[in-house]
C-alpha positions in Angstrom: -21.8 102.1 -79.8 -20.7 103.3 -76.3 -24.1 104.9 -75.7 -25.7 101.5 -76.5 -23.4 99.7 -74.2 -24.0 102.1 -71.4 -27.8 101.8 -71.8 -27.5 98.1 -71.6 -25.4 98.3 -68.5 -27.9 100.7 -66.8 -30.8 98.6 -68.0 -29.3 95.5 -66.4 -28.6 97.4 -63.2 -32.2 98.6 -63.1 -33.4 95.0 -63.5 -31.1 93.9 -60.8 -32.5 96.4 -58.4 -36.1 95.6 -59.2 -38.3 94.4 -56.3 -38.4 90.8 -57.6 -34.7 90.7 -58.1 -34.0 91.9 -54.5 -36.4 89.3 -53.2 -34.5 86.6 -55.2 -31.1 87.9 -54.0 -32.0 87.7 -50.3 -33.6 84.3 -50.9 -30.3 83.1 -52.5 -28.4 84.5 -49.4 -30.7 82.6 -47.1 -30.3 79.4 -49.1 -26.5 79.7 -48.9 -26.5 80.3 -45.2 -28.9 77.4 -44.6 -26.9 75.1 -46.8 -23.8 76.0 -44.8 -25.6 75.3 -41.5 -27.0 72.0 -42.8 -23.7 70.5 -44.0 -22.8 68.9 -40.6 -26.2 67.3 -39.8 -26.5 66.0 -43.4 -23.0 64.6 -43.9 -21.2 64.2 -40.6 -23.7 63.4 -37.8 -23.7 59.7 -36.6 -26.8 57.6 -37.4 -29.9 58.4 -35.2 -32.4 56.0 -33.8 -35.2 54.8 -36.1 -33.5 55.4 -39.4 -33.6 51.6 -40.4 -37.3 51.5 -39.4 -38.0 54.6 -41.5 -36.3 53.0 -44.5 -38.4 49.8 -44.0 -41.7 51.7 -43.7 -40.9 54.0 -46.6 -40.1 51.2 -49.0 -43.4 49.5 -48.1 -46.2 50.4 -50.5 -48.3 53.1 -48.8 -51.6 51.6 -50.0 -51.0 48.4 -47.9 -52.5 46.2 -46.4 -53.0 43.6 -49.1 -55.0 41.2 -46.9 -58.7 41.8 -46.3 -60.0 42.7 -42.9 -61.7 39.3 -42.6 -58.3 37.6 -42.4 -57.2 39.4 -39.2 -57.3 36.3 -37.1 -54.8 34.5 -39.4 -52.7 37.5 -40.3 -49.1 37.0 -41.2 -46.2 38.5 -39.4 -45.6 40.8 -42.4 -49.2 41.9 -42.2 -48.8 42.8 -38.5 -45.6 44.7 -39.1 -46.9 46.7 -42.0 -50.2 47.4 -40.1 -48.1 48.8 -37.3 -46.2 51.0 -39.8 -49.4 52.3 -41.2 -50.6 53.3 -37.7 -47.3 54.6 -36.4 -47.0 57.4 -39.0 -49.2 58.6 -41.8 -48.0 58.4 -45.4 -46.7 61.7 -46.7 -43.2 61.4 -45.3 -43.2 57.7 -46.2 -44.1 58.5 -49.8 -41.4 61.1 -50.0 -38.7 58.9 -48.5 -39.7 55.9 -50.6 -39.5 58.0 -53.8 -36.1 59.2 -52.9 -34.7 55.8 -52.0 -36.1 54.2 -55.1 -34.8 57.1 -57.2 -31.3 56.5 -55.7 -31.5 52.8 -56.7 -32.5 51.2 -53.3 -35.5 48.9 -53.8 -35.2 47.3 -50.3 -33.9 48.3 -46.9 -30.8 46.6 -45.5 -31.3 43.2 -43.8 -30.0 44.4 -40.4 -32.5 45.3 -37.7 -32.2 48.0 -35.1 -32.4 46.4 -31.6 -34.4 48.7 -29.4 -33.4 46.8 -26.4 -29.8 48.0 -26.8 -28.5 51.6 -26.6 -27.7 53.6 -29.7 -24.0 53.2 -29.1 -24.3 49.4 -28.9 -26.3 49.4 -32.1 -23.7 51.5 -33.8 -21.0 49.1 -32.7 -23.0 46.1 -34.1 -23.5 47.9 -37.4 -27.3 48.2 -36.9 -27.7 51.3 -39.0 -28.3 52.4 -42.6 -25.4 52.5 -45.0 -24.0 56.0 -45.5 -25.1 56.0 -49.2 -28.7 55.5 -48.0 -28.7 57.9 -45.1 -27.3 60.9 -47.0 -30.1 61.1 -49.7 -32.7 61.0 -46.9 -30.9 63.8 -45.0 -30.6 65.9 -48.1 -34.3 65.5 -48.6 -34.8 66.8 -45.0 -32.6 69.8 -45.8 -34.6 70.6 -48.9 -37.9 70.5 -47.0 -36.6 72.6 -44.1 -35.1 75.1 -46.6 -38.6 75.3 -48.1 -40.0 76.1 -44.7 -37.3 78.8 -44.2 -38.1 80.4 -47.5 -41.9 80.3 -46.9 -41.3 82.0 -43.6 -39.3 84.7 -45.4 -42.0 85.3 -48.0 -44.6 85.3 -45.2 -42.7 87.9 -43.2 -42.5 90.1 -46.4 -46.3 90.4 -46.0 -45.7 91.9 -42.6 -43.0 94.3 -43.5 -41.9 95.2 -47.1 -38.2 95.4 -46.3 -36.5 92.3 -47.8 -33.4 92.9 -45.6 -35.4 92.9 -42.4 -37.5 89.9 -43.5 -34.4 87.9 -44.3 -32.7 88.9 -41.0 -35.8 87.8 -39.2 -35.5 84.3 -40.6 -31.9 83.8 -39.4 -33.0 82.6 -36.0 -34.8 79.7 -37.7 -31.7 78.8 -39.7 -29.5 78.7 -36.6 -32.1 77.1 -34.3 -30.4 73.9 -33.0 -33.6 71.8 -33.1 -34.0 72.6 -36.8 -30.6 72.4 -38.3 -28.4 71.7 -35.3 -25.8 68.9 -34.8 -27.9 66.3 -32.8 -31.2 64.8 -33.8 -32.4 68.0 -35.5 -35.1 68.1 -38.1 -32.4 68.0 -40.8 -30.3 65.2 -39.4 -33.0 63.0 -38.0 -34.6 60.6 -40.5 -38.3 61.0 -39.8 -41.4 63.0 -40.7 -40.3 66.2 -38.9 -38.6 68.0 -41.8 -41.6 67.5 -44.1 -43.9 68.6 -41.2 -42.1 71.9 -40.8 -42.5 72.6 -44.5 -46.2 71.8 -44.3 -46.7 74.0 -41.3 -45.0 76.9 -43.1 -47.0 76.2 -46.2 -50.3 76.4 -44.3 -49.3 79.7 -42.6 -48.2 81.3 -45.9 -51.3 80.1 -47.7 -53.5 81.4 -44.8 -51.9 84.9 -45.1 -52.4 84.9 -48.9 -55.9 83.3 -49.1 -57.7 84.4 -45.9 -59.9 86.8 -47.9 -60.5 84.6 -50.9 -63.8 83.1 -49.7 -64.6 79.4 -50.4 -61.6 78.9 -52.7 -59.2 80.0 -50.0 -60.9 77.7 -47.4 -60.7 74.7 -49.8 -57.0 75.2 -50.4 -56.3 75.6 -46.7 -58.3 72.4 -46.1 -56.2 70.5 -48.6 -53.0 71.7 -47.1 -54.3 70.9 -43.6 -55.1 67.4 -44.6 -51.7 66.8 -46.1 -50.1 68.3 -43.0 -52.1 65.8 -40.8 -51.1 63.0 -43.2 -47.5 64.0 -42.6 -47.6 63.7 -38.8 -50.7 63.5 -36.7 -49.9 66.6 -34.6 -50.2 68.5 -37.9 -53.9 68.4 -37.1 -53.2 71.3 -34.7 -53.4 73.7 -37.7 -57.0 72.6 -38.2 -57.8 73.4 -34.6 -56.2 76.8 -35.1 -58.2 77.6 -38.2 -61.5 76.4 -36.6 -60.9 78.6 -33.6 -60.1 81.5 -36.0 -63.3 81.1 -37.9 -65.4 80.7 -34.7 -64.0 83.8 -33.1 -63.3 86.1 -36.0 -66.0 85.0 -38.5 -69.3 86.7 -39.1 -72.7 85.0 -39.1 -72.8 81.8 -41.0 -69.1 82.2 -41.9 -68.3 80.8 -38.4 -69.9 77.6 -39.3 -69.6 76.9 -43.0 -65.9 77.9 -43.4 -64.9 75.7 -40.4 -67.0 72.8 -41.7 -65.7 73.1 -45.3 -62.1 73.2 -44.1 -62.6 70.1 -41.8 -64.3 68.2 -44.6 -61.6 68.9 -47.1 -58.9 68.1 -44.6 -60.5 64.9 -43.7 -61.0 63.8 -47.3 -57.3 64.5 -48.1 -56.1 62.7 -45.0 -58.2 59.6 -45.8 -57.2 59.6 -49.5 -53.5 59.5 -48.4 -54.2 56.8 -45.8 -56.2 54.1 -47.7 -55.8 51.6 -44.8 -59.1 53.2 -43.5 -60.9 51.9 -46.6 -60.0 48.2 -46.1 -63.4 47.5 -44.4 -66.6 49.1 -43.2 -67.0 52.0 -40.7 -66.3 49.6 -37.8 -62.9 48.8 -39.4 -62.1 52.5 -39.9 -62.9 53.2 -36.3 -60.7 50.3 -35.2 -57.8 51.8 -37.2 -58.3 55.1 -35.6 -58.6 53.7 -32.1 -55.5 51.5 -32.7 -53.6 54.6 -33.8 -54.5 56.5 -30.6 -53.7 53.6 -28.4 -50.3 53.1 -30.1 -49.4 56.7 -29.7 -50.3 56.7 -26.0 -48.3 53.5 -25.5 -45.2 54.8 -27.3 -45.4 58.0 -25.3 -45.6 56.1 -22.0 -42.8 53.7 -23.0 -40.5 56.5 -24.1 -41.3 58.4 -21.0 -39.8 55.7 -18.8 -36.3 56.1 -20.4 -33.6 57.3 -18.0 -32.7 60.3 -20.1 -36.2 61.7 -20.2 -37.2 64.8 -18.3 -39.9 63.7 -15.9 -41.0 67.2 -14.8 -43.7 68.7 -17.0 -42.6 72.3 -16.2 -39.0 71.4 -17.3 -40.3 69.8 -20.5 -42.5 72.9 -21.3 -39.5 75.3 -20.6 -37.3 73.2 -22.8 -39.7 72.9 -25.7 -40.7 76.6 -25.4 -37.8 78.6 -23.9 -39.6 81.9 -24.6 -42.1 81.3 -21.8 -40.7 84.0 -19.5 -41.3 86.6 -22.2 -44.9 85.7 -22.8 -46.3 88.8 -21.0 -44.3 91.5 -22.9 -44.9 89.6 -26.1 -48.6 89.6 -25.4 -48.5 93.3 -24.8 -46.8 93.9 -28.2 -49.2 91.4 -29.8 -52.2 93.4 -28.6 -50.8 96.5 -30.2 -50.4 94.6 -33.5 -53.8 93.1 -33.4 -55.3 95.4 -36.0 -53.0 94.2 -38.7 -54.3 91.8 -41.4 -51.5 89.3 -40.7 -52.1 89.1 -37.0 -55.1 86.8 -36.5 -53.9 84.0 -38.8 -50.4 84.1 -37.3 -51.8 84.2 -33.8 -54.1 81.2 -34.2 -51.6 79.3 -36.3 -48.7 79.7 -33.9 -50.9 79.5 -30.8 -52.4 76.1 -31.8 -49.0 74.6 -32.6 -47.4 75.9 -29.4 -50.3 75.1 -27.0 -51.1 71.7 -28.6 -47.5 70.5 -28.4 -47.0 71.8 -24.9 -50.1 70.0 -23.8 -49.4 66.7 -25.6 -45.7 66.2 -25.5 -44.4 64.6 -22.3 -40.7 64.3 -23.2 -38.1 66.5 -24.8 -36.6 65.6 -28.2 -35.1 68.2 -30.6 -37.5 67.0 -33.3 -40.5 67.5 -30.9 -39.3 71.0 -30.1 -38.7 72.0 -33.7 -42.3 72.9 -34.6 -42.8 74.8 -31.4 -39.7 76.9 -31.9 -40.4 77.4 -35.6 -43.9 78.8 -34.9 -42.6 80.8 -32.0 -39.8 82.5 -34.0 -42.2 83.3 -36.9 -44.7 84.9 -34.5 -42.1 86.8 -32.5 -40.4 88.1 -35.7 -43.8 89.1 -37.2 -44.6 91.2 -34.1 -41.1 92.7 -34.2 -41.4 93.7 -37.8 -44.8 95.1 -37.2 -43.5 97.4 -34.5 -40.7 98.5 -36.7 -43.2 99.4 -39.4 -45.3 101.3 -36.8 -42.2 103.3 -35.8 -41.4 104.2 -39.4 -45.0 105.3 -39.9 -45.0 107.5 -36.8 -41.6 109.2 -37.5 -42.8 111.4 -40.4 -45.8 112.4 -38.5 -43.7 113.4 -35.5 -41.2 115.3 -37.7 -44.0 117.2 -39.4 -45.7 118.0 -36.1 -42.4 119.2 -34.5 -41.4 121.2 -37.6 -44.8 122.9 -37.8 -44.8 123.7 -34.1 -41.3 125.3 -34.3 -42.3 127.4 -37.3 -45.4 128.6 -35.5 -43.4 129.5 -32.4 -40.8 131.5 -34.4 -43.5 133.1 -36.6 -43.6 133.5 -40.3 -41.3 136.5 -40.3 -38.3 134.8 -38.7 -35.2 134.9 -40.9 -34.4 131.7 -42.8 -30.9 131.4 -41.4 -32.2 131.6 -37.8 -34.8 128.8 -38.7 -32.0 126.6 -40.2 -29.7 127.2 -37.2 -32.4 126.2 -34.7 -33.4 123.1 -36.7 -29.7 122.0 -36.8 
C-alpha cells in the first residue's frame, strides 16, 4: 500500500515538473502579477475622456448605416452621428465592447453627453461620465485582452529561449509598463480600442513566428489576423507594411510577390467584411468612405494638437513615445549578431513597422498612443537579450572543452591525476 502511495506521489511530482506544467506554472504567475498590477486602473482610476462616446458607438449596430447612400442629402442627425462613429474607429473593439455591455444587461448608453468644450474635471463635476457599473466591465475586458497580449509575448519569447523562467522574467517589463497597465489613461484603464489592439499585435507576432515556414496556409492566417488588427484600429495596418517589407527583402523569386499579394488580399477582405459601411454603395461610395476616414483622422490629430497640454516638439514626442532611442546603436549591434536566428526577421520587421510607423504618424503623446510602441520595443529588446544569453550558454561548453584539452596537452598524458585536479581547482 505504501509503495503504491509513493509511486502516485512521485508520478504526480513528475507530471508537475513536465515542460507543459512548468510553462503553465509560469503563465499562472504572470497572470497573478498582471492581475495585481491591473487592480488600480480597473477599479480605482477616475473616468477618462471618451468613455461615454465609446459606450454609444459600441451599442450602435456595427452593420450600420440603415439608410441608403442616395439619401445622403436628407440624412438624419442619427445617420450623421453613426456615420461619424463608423469612420472614427473600425468595428472590432466596438463589437467586443457592445457584446460585453449587452451581456452585463446594458442595452443603451446613459443619456448624459460628454461636453468636449469643457475640461475633464468639469465634466466629472457635472456627472458626464459612465456609471461605475458600466465602466468596470469594459475595463475588465481591457485587462483580459492585455493579459492575452502578455501571455502571447511570453509564449513567443519561449521560441527564442527555452527557459520558462527567463521568458517569464522578460515579460515583466510589459506588465509594469505605465502606458500598458499604469494608473492614468493606460491601455487597461482607458475605454477604447487600445487594449484589443495590443492583443491583436501580439497575436500577429506569435502567429508569424509559428507560421512563417508554413507556405500559403501561414500567409493566409497572417492575412486574416492582419485584417482583424486593422479593423481594430487603423494603425494596426502597420503589421501589413512590416510583413510586405519582410517578403520583399527576405523572399526568394516569386515568393516576394505572391506572398505579399496574398497577405494584402486576405487582410483587405477581412477588414471590409468587418466594416460593411463600405458596401452601402458602389466603388465611388467606398472611396468616399475611405477619403472621409483619412480626412477625419487628420482633422482630429490637428485639433488635438492644439490643446495646451500637448507636446509641440516632434523630438520630444518621439523621445516620450520611444524612450529607448538613445540605445538604438548598441541594440542594433546586438541585433546584427542575432540576425541569423529564425525568430529575428519576423520580430525585426514586426517591431520596426510598429515603432517607425507610430513615430512618423503620431504628433502628440498619450499613454495609449505610446503603448504599442513600448510593447513592440520591449518584446524586441528582450528577444535580443534572450538570444545573447542562449549564445553565451552555447559557447561556454566549447570554451570549457577547449581550455580543458589545452591544459591536459600542456601537462602531458603522464601527469599525475592529483596534480591535474589541483591545477583545475
